[in-house]
Backbone and ligand atoms as CSV (ligand in chain L), in Angstrom:
chain,resi,resn,atom,element,x,y,z
A,1,UNK,N,N,0.852,-1.196,0.000
A,1,UNK,CA,C,0.000,0.000,0.000
A,1,UNK,C,C,0.894,1.255,0.000
A,2,UNK,N,N,0.517,2.269,-0.786
A,2,UNK,CA,C,1.282,3.510,-0.794
A,2,UNK,C,C,0.581,4.538,0.082
A,3,UNK,N,N,1.314,5.075,1.035
A,3,UNK,CA,C,0.742,6.086,1.919
A,3,UNK,C,C,1.101,7.470,1.413
A,4,UNK,N,N,0.193,8.425,1.603
A,4,UNK,CA,C,0.568,9.784,1.250
A,4,UNK,C,C,1.497,10.343,2.329
A,5,UNK,N,N,2.089,11.489,2.003
A,5,UNK,CA,C,3.124,12.046,2.885
A,5,UNK,C,C,2.591,12.371,4.280
A,6,UNK,N,N,1.393,12.927,4.328
A,6,UNK,CA,C,0.786,13.276,5.611
A,6,UNK,C,C,0.637,12.032,6.497
A,7,UNK,N,N,0.141,10.952,5.891
A,7,UNK,CA,C,-0.046,9.704,6.635
A,7,UNK,C,C,1.297,9.143,7.083
A,8,UNK,N,N,2.301,9.266,6.211
A,8,UNK,CA,C,3.642,8.800,6.599
A,8,UNK,C,C,4.142,9.535,7.829
A,9,UNK,N,N,3.943,10.867,7.855
A,9,UNK,CA,C,4.372,11.637,9.032
A,9,UNK,C,C,3.606,11.195,10.276
A,10,UNK,N,N,2.303,10.950,10.130
A,10,UNK,CA,C,1.502,10.545,11.295
A,10,UNK,C,C,1.979,9.200,11.838
A,11,UNK,N,N,2.214,8.244,10.929
A,11,UNK,CA,C,2.676,6.924,11.361
A,11,UNK,C,C,4.069,7.001,11.979
A,12,UNK,N,N,4.923,7.817,11.349
A,12,UNK,CA,C,6.291,7.955,11.843
A,12,UNK,C,C,6.308,8.590,13.235
A,13,UNK,N,N,5.424,9.554,13.436
A,13,UNK,CA,C,5.342,10.214,14.740
A,13,UNK,C,C,4.974,9.194,15.824
A,14,UNK,N,N,4.040,8.301,15.508
A,14,UNK,CA,C,3.657,7.257,16.476
A,14,UNK,C,C,4.840,6.343,16.764
A,15,UNK,N,N,5.557,5.987,15.713
A,15,UNK,CA,C,6.704,5.086,15.875
A,15,UNK,C,C,7.783,5.748,16.745
A,16,UNK,N,N,8.062,7.016,16.455
A,16,UNK,CA,C,9.079,7.732,17.220
A,16,UNK,C,C,8.682,7.796,18.699
A,17,UNK,N,N,7.428,8.112,18.959
A,17,UNK,CA,C,6.947,8.170,20.346
A,17,UNK,C,C,7.116,6.825,21.040
A,18,UNK,N,N,6.805,5.744,20.326
A,18,UNK,CA,C,6.899,4.415,20.923
A,18,UNK,C,C,8.364,4.043,21.198
A,19,UNK,N,N,9.232,4.307,20.226
A,19,UNK,CA,C,10.641,3.909,20.382
A,19,UNK,C,C,11.325,4.729,21.479
A,20,UNK,N,N,10.982,6.017,21.555
A,20,UNK,CA,C,11.691,6.902,22.496
A,20,UNK,C,C,11.061,6.963,23.886
A,21,UNK,N,N,9.984,6.200,24.067
A,21,UNK,CA,C,9.169,6.315,25.286
A,21,UNK,C,C,9.982,6.399,26.585
A,22,UNK,N,N,10.908,5.464,26.789
A,22,UNK,CA,C,11.635,5.449,28.061
A,22,UNK,C,C,13.086,5.890,27.923
A,23,UNK,N,N,13.408,6.548,26.816
A,23,UNK,CA,C,14.811,6.926,26.584
A,23,UNK,C,C,15.022,8.399,26.925
A,24,UNK,N,N,15.937,8.669,27.862
A,24,UNK,CA,C,16.179,10.052,28.283
A,24,UNK,C,C,17.463,10.632,27.698
A,25,UNK,N,N,18.309,9.799,27.100
A,25,UNK,CA,C,19.573,10.321,26.559
A,25,UNK,C,C,19.327,11.049,25.237
A,26,UNK,N,N,19.774,12.295,25.179
A,26,UNK,CA,C,19.461,13.110,24.002
A,26,UNK,C,C,20.152,12.610,22.730
A,27,UNK,N,N,21.371,12.088,22.824
A,27,UNK,CA,C,22.043,11.585,21.617
A,27,UNK,C,C,21.250,10.393,21.061
A,28,UNK,N,N,20.765,9.544,21.961
A,28,UNK,CA,C,19.937,8.413,21.526
A,28,UNK,C,C,18.657,8.912,20.853
A,29,UNK,N,N,18.077,9.972,21.389
A,29,UNK,CA,C,16.829,10.497,20.834
A,29,UNK,C,C,17.063,11.142,19.455
A,30,UNK,N,N,18.096,11.985,19.362
A,30,UNK,CA,C,18.400,12.618,18.074
A,30,UNK,C,C,18.725,11.548,17.013
A,31,UNK,N,N,19.560,10.575,17.384
A,31,UNK,CA,C,20.006,9.562,16.415
A,31,UNK,C,C,18.839,8.737,15.894
A,32,UNK,N,N,17.927,8.407,16.797
A,32,UNK,CA,C,16.767,7.587,16.415
A,32,UNK,C,C,15.877,8.347,15.435
A,33,UNK,N,N,15.657,9.619,15.712
A,33,UNK,CA,C,14.818,10.434,14.815
A,33,UNK,C,C,15.470,10.545,13.434
A,34,UNK,N,N,16.777,10.796,13.406
A,34,UNK,CA,C,17.485,10.907,12.122
A,34,UNK,C,C,17.363,9.601,11.332
A,35,UNK,N,N,17.584,8.488,12.006
A,35,UNK,CA,C,17.513,7.187,11.336
A,35,UNK,C,C,16.119,6.960,10.748
A,36,UNK,N,N,15.084,7.155,11.571
A,36,UNK,CA,C,13.720,6.854,11.108
A,36,UNK,C,C,13.286,7.803,9.991
A,37,UNK,N,N,13.655,9.082,10.101
A,37,UNK,CA,C,13.284,10.036,9.040
A,37,UNK,C,C,13.969,9.681,7.720
A,38,UNK,N,N,15.255,9.410,7.781
A,38,UNK,CA,C,15.968,9.203,6.509
A,38,UNK,C,C,15.573,7.883,5.851
A,39,UNK,N,N,15.096,6.916,6.655
A,39,UNK,CA,C,14.629,5.651,6.082
A,39,UNK,C,C,13.227,5.801,5.478
A,40,UNK,N,N,12.442,6.720,6.027
A,40,UNK,CA,C,11.033,6.835,5.607
A,40,UNK,C,C,10.870,7.592,4.278
A,41,UNK,N,N,11.685,8.637,4.102
A,41,UNK,CA,C,11.452,9.523,2.955
A,41,UNK,C,C,12.609,9.423,1.965
A,42,UNK,N,N,12.320,8.944,0.754
A,42,UNK,CA,C,13.409,8.704,-0.201
A,42,UNK,C,C,13.993,9.994,-0.775
A,43,UNK,N,N,13.308,11.137,-0.585
A,43,UNK,CA,C,13.856,12.396,-1.083
A,43,UNK,C,C,14.705,13.113,-0.041
A,44,UNK,N,N,14.910,12.489,1.142
A,44,UNK,CA,C,15.806,13.058,2.167
A,44,UNK,C,C,17.225,12.583,1.850
A,45,UNK,N,N,18.053,13.485,1.343
A,45,UNK,CA,C,19.417,13.123,0.932
A,45,UNK,C,C,20.393,13.243,2.110
A,46,UNK,N,N,20.196,14.254,2.917
A,46,UNK,CA,C,21.030,14.481,4.118
A,46,UNK,C,C,20.090,14.876,5.235
A,47,UNK,N,N,20.161,14.158,6.356
A,47,UNK,CA,C,19.246,14.402,7.472
A,47,UNK,C,C,20.059,14.452,8.759
A,48,UNK,N,N,19.997,15.550,9.481
A,48,UNK,CA,C,20.774,15.574,10.718
A,48,UNK,C,C,20.486,16.777,11.587
A,49,UNK,N,N,21.044,16.716,12.779
A,49,UNK,CA,C,20.889,17.803,13.749
A,49,UNK,C,C,22.192,18.576,13.890
A,50,UNK,N,N,22.068,19.886,13.959
A,50,UNK,CA,C,23.145,20.744,14.431
A,50,UNK,C,C,22.738,21.230,15.812
A,51,UNK,N,N,23.645,21.050,16.786
A,51,UNK,CA,C,23.336,21.357,18.183
A,51,UNK,C,C,23.999,22.672,18.592
A,52,UNK,N,N,23.364,23.403,19.492
A,52,UNK,CA,C,24.015,24.610,20.016
A,52,UNK,C,C,25.214,24.168,20.855
A,53,UNK,N,N,26.377,24.726,20.549
A,53,UNK,CA,C,27.584,24.389,21.299
A,53,UNK,C,C,27.502,25.075,22.663
A,54,UNK,N,N,27.495,24.286,23.723
A,54,UNK,CA,C,27.325,24.863,25.068
A,54,UNK,C,C,28.525,25.716,25.485
A,55,UNK,N,N,29.648,25.592,24.753
A,55,UNK,CA,C,30.818,26.433,25.059
A,55,UNK,C,C,30.861,27.680,24.181
A,56,UNK,N,N,30.105,27.676,23.088
A,56,UNK,CA,C,30.022,28.833,22.180
A,56,UNK,C,C,28.559,28.947,21.790
A,57,UNK,N,N,27.818,29.735,22.546
A,57,UNK,CA,C,26.361,29.686,22.420
A,57,UNK,C,C,25.813,30.297,21.129
A,58,UNK,N,N,26.706,30.962,20.359
A,58,UNK,CA,C,26.245,31.495,19.064
A,58,UNK,C,C,26.787,30.672,17.895
A,59,UNK,N,N,27.052,29.400,18.180
A,59,UNK,CA,C,27.588,28.526,17.129
A,59,UNK,C,C,26.908,27.161,17.186
A,60,UNK,N,N,26.650,26.598,16.001
A,60,UNK,CA,C,26.085,25.246,15.912
A,60,UNK,C,C,27.222,24.271,15.638
A,61,UNK,N,N,27.128,23.094,16.225
A,61,UNK,CA,C,28.124,22.046,15.985
A,61,UNK,C,C,27.376,20.792,15.535
A,62,UNK,N,N,28.017,20.041,14.664
A,62,UNK,CA,C,27.343,18.882,14.076
A,62,UNK,C,C,26.898,17.876,15.154
A,63,UNK,N,N,25.723,17.340,14.961
A,63,UNK,CA,C,25.198,16.291,15.845
A,63,UNK,C,C,24.967,15.034,15.023
A,64,UNK,N,N,24.115,14.137,15.503
A,64,UNK,CA,C,23.827,12.909,14.757
A,64,UNK,C,C,23.258,13.219,13.373
A,65,UNK,N,N,23.770,12.530,12.341
A,65,UNK,CA,C,23.251,12.734,10.987
A,65,UNK,C,C,23.437,11.495,10.137
A,66,UNK,N,N,22.704,11.460,9.024
A,66,UNK,CA,C,22.904,10.429,8.008
A,66,UNK,C,C,23.030,11.133,6.674
A,67,UNK,N,N,24.068,10.769,5.921
A,67,UNK,CA,C,24.319,11.412,4.633
A,67,UNK,C,C,25.804,11.595,4.441
A,68,UNK,N,N,26.162,12.431,3.472
A,68,UNK,CA,C,27.573,12.677,3.188
A,68,UNK,C,C,28.150,13.623,4.251
A,69,UNK,N,N,29.466,13.770,4.219
A,69,UNK,CA,C,30.146,14.558,5.255
A,69,UNK,C,C,29.558,15.967,5.365
A,70,UNK,N,N,29.132,16.341,6.564
A,70,UNK,CA,C,28.552,17.670,6.792
A,70,UNK,C,C,29.583,18.628,7.360
A,71,UNK,N,N,29.334,19.942,7.240
A,71,UNK,CA,C,30.205,20.942,7.885
A,71,UNK,C,C,30.160,20.679,9.388
A,72,UNK,N,N,31.281,20.871,10.057
A,72,UNK,CA,C,31.302,20.579,11.494
A,72,UNK,C,C,30.675,21.696,12.316
A,73,UNK,N,N,30.923,22.950,11.903
A,73,UNK,CA,C,30.431,24.083,12.692
A,73,UNK,C,C,29.795,25.130,11.799
A,74,UNK,N,N,28.726,25.733,12.291
A,74,UNK,CA,C,28.047,26.804,11.549
A,74,UNK,C,C,27.721,27.928,12.542
A,75,UNK,N,N,28.312,29.128,12.349
A,75,UNK,CA,C,27.959,30.245,13.238
A,75,UNK,C,C,26.511,30.686,13.009
A,76,UNK,N,N,25.867,31.196,14.060
A,76,UNK,CA,C,24.526,31.758,13.904
A,76,UNK,C,C,24.550,32.802,12.793
A,77,UNK,N,N,23.535,32.813,11.961
A,77,UNK,CA,C,23.429,33.790,10.880
A,77,UNK,C,C,24.022,33.298,9.576
A,78,UNK,N,N,24.870,32.255,9.623
A,78,UNK,CA,C,25.491,31.749,8.389
A,78,UNK,C,C,24.736,30.529,7.872
A,79,UNK,N,N,24.621,30.449,6.559
A,79,UNK,CA,C,23.950,29.289,5.970
A,79,UNK,C,C,22.479,29.256,6.364
A,80,UNK,N,N,21.777,28.281,5.847
A,80,UNK,CA,C,20.349,28.162,6.151
A,80,UNK,C,C,20.171,27.753,7.617
A,81,UNK,N,N,21.061,26.866,8.082
A,81,UNK,CA,C,20.970,26.414,9.484
A,81,UNK,C,C,21.203,27.560,10.453
A,82,UNK,N,N,22.263,28.337,10.186
A,82,UNK,CA,C,22.593,29.456,11.076
A,82,UNK,C,C,21.521,30.532,11.063
A,83,UNK,N,N,20.895,30.716,9.905
A,83,UNK,CA,C,19.819,31.703,9.797
A,83,UNK,C,C,18.576,31.236,10.568
A,84,UNK,N,N,18.261,29.952,10.422
A,84,UNK,CA,C,17.118,29.389,11.142
A,84,UNK,C,C,17.342,29.505,12.650
A,85,UNK,N,N,18.587,29.246,13.084
A,85,UNK,CA,C,18.908,29.342,14.517
A,85,UNK,C,C,18.759,30.787,14.991
A,86,UNK,N,N,19.223,31.723,14.162
A,86,UNK,CA,C,19.150,33.142,14.544
A,86,UNK,C,C,17.693,33.628,14.592
A,87,UNK,N,N,16.908,33.231,13.590
A,87,UNK,CA,C,15.517,33.698,13.502
A,87,UNK,C,C,14.570,32.861,14.357
A,88,UNK,N,N,15.052,31.674,14.777
A,88,UNK,CA,C,14.235,30.721,15.548
A,88,UNK,C,C,12.958,30.367,14.789
A,89,UNK,N,N,13.093,30.161,13.487
A,89,UNK,CA,C,11.923,29.750,12.701
A,89,UNK,C,C,12.333,28.773,11.599
A,90,UNK,N,N,11.347,28.017,11.151
A,90,UNK,CA,C,11.572,27.047,10.081
A,90,UNK,C,C,11.784,27.767,8.761
A,91,UNK,N,N,12.800,27.319,8.005
A,91,UNK,CA,C,13.059,27.889,6.683
A,91,UNK,C,C,12.976,26.788,5.637
A,92,UNK,N,N,12.275,27.079,4.538
A,92,UNK,CA,C,12.231,26.165,3.394
A,92,UNK,C,C,12.896,26.876,2.229
A,93,UNK,N,N,13.931,26.262,1.662
A,93,UNK,CA,C,14.642,26.855,0.529
A,93,UNK,C,C,14.453,25.916,-0.664
A,94,UNK,N,N,13.733,26.395,-1.671
A,94,UNK,CA,C,13.382,25.499,-2.780
A,94,UNK,C,C,14.548,25.254,-3.737
A,95,UNK,N,N,15.486,26.226,-3.806
A,95,UNK,CA,C,16.679,26.047,-4.656
A,95,UNK,C,C,17.864,26.681,-3.938
A,96,UNK,N,N,18.673,25.842,-3.311
A,96,UNK,CA,C,19.753,26.381,-2.464
A,96,UNK,C,C,20.801,27.138,-3.287
A,97,UNK,N,N,20.920,26.810,-4.569
A,97,UNK,CA,C,21.939,27.479,-5.391
A,97,UNK,C,C,21.536,28.913,-5.735
A,98,UNK,N,N,20.273,29.242,-5.522
A,98,UNK,CA,C,19.823,30.631,-5.692
A,98,UNK,C,C,19.686,31.354,-4.361
A,99,UNK,N,N,20.186,30.750,-3.313
A,99,UNK,CA,C,20.082,31.343,-1.975
A,99,UNK,C,C,21.498,31.722,-1.546
A,100,UNK,N,N,21.784,33.032,-1.505
A,100,UNK,CA,C,23.175,33.477,-1.344
A,100,UNK,C,C,23.793,33.021,-0.027
A,101,UNK,N,N,22.982,32.877,0.986
A,101,UNK,CA,C,23.507,32.551,2.313
A,101,UNK,C,C,23.795,31.053,2.506
A,102,UNK,N,N,23.519,30.241,1.491
A,102,UNK,CA,C,23.647,28.792,1.664
A,102,UNK,C,C,25.108,28.352,1.791
A,103,UNK,N,N,25.371,27.409,2.703
A,103,UNK,CA,C,26.710,26.809,2.819
A,103,UNK,C,C,26.646,25.483,2.079
A,104,UNK,N,N,27.474,25.356,1.048
A,104,UNK,CA,C,27.408,24.133,0.249
A,104,UNK,C,C,28.409,23.101,0.774
A,105,UNK,N,N,27.874,22.049,1.407
A,105,UNK,CA,C,28.733,20.956,1.880
A,105,UNK,C,C,28.764,19.865,0.822
A,106,UNK,N,N,27.743,19.800,-0.026
A,106,UNK,CA,C,27.631,18.732,-1.010
A,106,UNK,C,C,26.869,19.301,-2.217
A,107,UNK,N,N,27.480,19.261,-3.390
A,107,UNK,CA,C,26.848,19.863,-4.576
A,107,UNK,C,C,25.525,19.192,-4.941
A,108,UNK,N,N,25.314,17.986,-4.444
A,108,UNK,CA,C,24.067,17.278,-4.770
A,108,UNK,C,C,22.861,17.826,-4.018
A,109,UNK,N,N,23.090,18.596,-2.972
A,109,UNK,CA,C,21.952,19.171,-2.235
A,109,UNK,C,C,21.355,20.298,-3.053
A,110,UNK,N,N,20.051,20.199,-3.331
A,110,UNK,CA,C,19.395,21.213,-4.188
A,110,UNK,C,C,18.318,22.009,-3.465
A,111,UNK,N,N,17.670,21.384,-2.472
A,111,UNK,CA,C,16.688,22.131,-1.681
A,111,UNK,C,C,16.814,21.694,-0.228
A,112,UNK,N,N,16.208,22.474,0.646
A,112,UNK,CA,C,16.515,22.270,2.065
A,112,UNK,C,C,15.381,22.766,2.953
A,113,UNK,N,N,15.214,22.085,4.098
A,113,UNK,CA,C,14.331,22.600,5.158
A,113,UNK,C,C,15.105,22.546,6.468
A,114,UNK,N,N,15.006,23.595,7.257
A,114,UNK,CA,C,15.661,23.621,8.571
A,114,UNK,C,C,14.619,24.002,9.617
A,115,UNK,N,N,14.539,23.179,10.674
A,115,UNK,CA,C,13.516,23.338,11.714
A,115,UNK,C,C,14.198,23.538,13.070
A,116,UNK,N,N,13.869,24.610,13.786
A,116,UNK,CA,C,14.469,24.783,15.109
A,116,UNK,C,C,13.905,23.806,16.142
A,117,UNK,N,N,14.749,23.432,17.101
A,117,UNK,CA,C,14.339,22.537,18.184
A,117,UNK,C,C,14.456,23.317,19.499
A,118,UNK,N,N,13.373,23.328,20.269
A,118,UNK,CA,C,13.339,24.093,21.518
A,118,UNK,C,C,13.210,23.163,22.713
A,119,UNK,N,N,13.750,23.615,23.856
A,119,UNK,CA,C,13.521,22.852,25.083
A,119,UNK,C,C,12.194,23.295,25.710
A,120,UNK,N,N,11.912,22.765,26.882
A,120,UNK,CA,C,10.608,23.026,27.520
A,120,UNK,C,C,10.403,24.507,27.855
A,121,UNK,N,N,11.541,25.247,28.020
A,121,UNK,CA,C,11.436,26.682,28.326
A,121,UNK,C,C,11.489,27.540,27.070
A,122,UNK,N,N,11.344,26.916,25.915
A,122,UNK,CA,C,11.389,27.597,24.611
A,122,UNK,C,C,12.780,28.166,24.293
A,123,UNK,N,N,13.819,27.594,24.930
A,123,UNK,CA,C,15.185,27.951,24.537
A,123,UNK,C,C,15.585,27.068,23.363
A,124,UNK,N,N,16.258,27.683,22.380
A,124,UNK,CA,C,16.721,26.913,21.222
A,124,UNK,C,C,17.847,25.978,21.643
A,125,UNK,N,N,17.765,24.695,21.266
A,125,UNK,CA,C,18.845,23.765,21.626
A,125,UNK,C,C,19.502,23.144,20.397
A,126,UNK,N,N,18.835,23.195,19.240
A,126,UNK,CA,C,19.375,22.529,18.052
A,126,UNK,C,C,18.557,22.959,16.841
A,127,UNK,N,N,19.018,22.584,15.651
A,127,UNK,CA,C,18.157,22.666,14.460
A,127,UNK,C,C,18.216,21.325,13.745
A,128,UNK,N,N,17.108,20.958,13.136
A,128,UNK,CA,C,17.073,19.781,12.269
A,128,UNK,C,C,17.257,20.273,10.835
A,129,UNK,N,N,18.242,19.720,10.138
A,129,UNK,CA,C,18.534,20.122,8.758
A,129,UNK,C,C,18.250,18.929,7.845
A,130,UNK,N,N,17.376,19.122,6.861
A,130,UNK,CA,C,17.149,18.073,5.863
A,130,UNK,C,C,17.400,18.667,4.488
A,131,UNK,N,N,18.305,18.028,3.739
A,131,UNK,CA,C,18.619,18.455,2.374
A,131,UNK,C,C,18.105,17.400,1.407
A,132,UNK,N,N,17.681,17.865,0.229
A,132,UNK,CA,C,17.241,16.927,-0.806
A,132,UNK,C,C,18.058,17.127,-2.075
A,133,UNK,N,N,18.248,16.060,-2.813
A,133,UNK,CA,C,18.924,16.184,-4.110
A,133,UNK,C,C,17.924,16.591,-5.199
A,134,UNK,N,N,16.650,16.761,-4.792
A,134,UNK,CA,C,15.630,17.264,-5.732
A,134,UNK,C,C,15.359,18.738,-5.453
A,135,UNK,N,N,15.055,19.479,-6.498
A,135,UNK,CA,C,14.652,20.873,-6.330
A,135,UNK,C,C,13.264,20.922,-5.711
A,136,UNK,N,N,13.024,21.920,-4.860
A,136,UNK,CA,C,11.682,22.192,-4.344
A,136,UNK,C,C,11.033,20.950,-3.713
A,137,UNK,N,N,11.808,20.259,-2.896
A,137,UNK,CA,C,11.326,18.972,-2.363
A,137,UNK,C,C,10.418,19.118,-1.143
A,138,UNK,N,N,10.467,20.275,-0.473
A,138,UNK,CA,C,9.779,20.392,0.817
A,138,UNK,C,C,8.607,21.372,0.764
A,139,UNK,N,N,7.548,21.003,1.479
A,139,UNK,CA,C,6.357,21.855,1.476
A,139,UNK,C,C,5.815,21.989,2.898
A,140,UNK,N,N,4.604,22.506,3.013
A,140,UNK,CA,C,3.997,22.754,4.329
A,140,UNK,C,C,3.738,21.451,5.099
A,141,UNK,N,N,3.543,20.349,4.373
A,141,UNK,CA,C,3.333,19.057,5.057
A,141,UNK,C,C,4.633,18.634,5.749
A,142,UNK,N,N,5.769,18.813,5.056
A,142,UNK,CA,C,7.062,18.525,5.698
A,142,UNK,C,C,7.261,19.451,6.894
A,143,UNK,N,N,6.938,20.727,6.704
A,143,UNK,CA,C,7.150,21.704,7.774
A,143,UNK,C,C,6.372,21.297,9.034
A,144,UNK,N,N,5.070,21.038,8.896
A,144,UNK,CA,C,4.301,20.710,10.100
A,144,UNK,C,C,4.694,19.341,10.652
A,145,UNK,N,N,4.989,18.378,9.764
A,145,UNK,CA,C,5.394,17.045,10.230
A,145,UNK,C,C,6.707,17.100,10.995
A,146,UNK,N,N,7.681,17.819,10.445
A,146,UNK,CA,C,8.999,17.881,11.091
A,146,UNK,C,C,8.966,18.742,12.350
A,147,UNK,N,N,8.184,19.825,12.325
A,147,UNK,CA,C,8.082,20.659,13.543
A,147,UNK,C,C,7.463,19.841,14.680
A,148,UNK,N,N,6.463,19.029,14.343
A,148,UNK,CA,C,5.840,18.205,15.384
A,148,UNK,C,C,6.835,17.185,15.933
A,149,UNK,N,N,7.564,16.532,15.035
A,149,UNK,CA,C,8.555,15.537,15.470
A,149,UNK,C,C,9.630,16.214,16.338
A,150,UNK,N,N,10.066,17.410,15.943
A,150,UNK,CA,C,11.077,18.122,16.740
A,150,UNK,C,C,10.538,18.478,18.130
A,151,UNK,N,N,9.240,18.733,18.213
A,151,UNK,CA,C,8.658,19.081,19.518
A,151,UNK,C,C,8.603,17.864,20.457
A,152,UNK,N,N,8.725,16.653,19.890
A,152,UNK,CA,C,8.685,15.446,20.718
A,152,UNK,C,C,10.060,15.079,21.273
A,153,UNK,N,N,11.096,15.741,20.745
A,153,UNK,CA,C,12.449,15.375,21.135
A,153,UNK,C,C,12.726,15.676,22.607
A,154,UNK,N,N,12.147,16.788,23.074
A,154,UNK,CA,C,12.395,17.201,24.450
A,154,UNK,C,C,11.243,16.686,25.294
A,155,UNK,N,N,11.577,16.103,26.433
A,155,UNK,CA,C,10.531,15.464,27.236
A,155,UNK,C,C,10.419,16.152,28.584
L,1,SME,N1,N,23.231,23.419,3.898
L,1,SME,C1,C,23.503,23.881,5.183
L,1,SME,C2,C,24.866,23.501,5.661
L,1,SME,C3,C,24.886,22.169,6.276
L,1,SME,S1,S,24.960,20.923,5.230
L,1,SME,O1,O,24.305,21.038,4.025
L,1,SME,C4,C,24.933,19.470,5.879
L,1,SME,C5,C,23.252,25.353,5.366
L,1,SME,O2,O,23.395,26.164,4.465
L,1,SME,O3,O,22.907,25.667,6.475
């Protein structure tokens, strides 16, 4: 049976909740989400978290990811990830090569969505970065699905 994207997000959200139910370690939680997301959606070329560096609070450092080698550090305001962290909002870029602020880690990445992750006090703790090798791969269904999944990361 082929499920539509919305249904896939709903099913995946249930699976993530079930798998993470008793797990309190954040690396385990981030890694599990990255694994399940990248296995579910064939247009996710690079899927991973950039975490706020607790020693440099205006810089992101690479966290758990699946895909080709990612940049290790991204200052706030730089690239799509750094901009999302600075603005604390989800960004969808339909063609990264027409976006001047984009940091190119892999020429195969053509479009991108970045979703901020907040703790219980609404402090930013990370961003979820998903790149696709297809142009214009992400829409409002991805945005709401990924924002919901990111909201489940913190317990
Ligand atoms: N594309 C990102 C950089 C990170 S990598 O693509 C993994 C950006 O511009 O924020």
